[in-house]
Phi, psi and omega in degrees: 000139177242139177243118177230173171293137175293149177229159190309325179292355181269349183307308177308325176297324177295321179294318179295317174306308183306318180295340187273347190234014184297323186298332181265317191265340183098172181307139172210317189305318177266002186274114177308324181293322183290320182298312187292323172303313181295320180293312177296321171299319186287318181297329181270001184061033177248025169237141181240154175229142164258123181240164167283135175298338185269346183233344189053017173275130177303127173267336180197157179221153176214140174240133201233139169230134190238088172230087189313135020268002180253137181233141185224127172280102187284326187195136181211113172227144175230142186303152177308314181293339183258358186293137177079005169259011176094007177292315176295321182289325178290322182298313181294308181304322180284329180290314185292318175292330181277317204247347179272123183241347181203160189298147176184218187227134175253136185233149173214141170262123183228191186289145172292166190292341179269351179295133179297334179279345175297326173267300185302322173274350178064023184287319177305306180302320190290315181288322185295320171298340178266001180092012178274155179239137173293137181242213184288150170298156172222188183304139172306151175295177182293338178275353181096356180283153191285155182221145178220142173290134173240136186237149165217138183283143173231143182268344177137197193301334179287339186285067185263350190282111173281000000 
């Protein structure tokens, strides 16, 4: 698996990934706001893709925001066929290596404990295994499900262990 900065030709792959998780996150594939966010992250080189070396088709995608001392995972999705194979872990490690430049905190908004995606999608366990801790609840997602902030301290660019 290769993790690299996303390019314009990866946009349809982000939409394919989004289509696999709309039942948990709410509408994205047809949403102009989601399209704009992905394209803006790609334009700013703040989007990563995990690809298979044989196909260059995205197995996972990540949108990142870095404004030290706060770093934000804006969106992380791994395709159904690649879940459990290390794509999410590789994306997170690469994001920290590329974008974290000084000590701070890494934050992500994920499903609340009562959300069906919290268990079925494995998001909460995934982040906890990466050293994140649950913090305060936040606004519900567009589909109405609960959301919670998860945080992890980062020491700087050398902190690549996910």
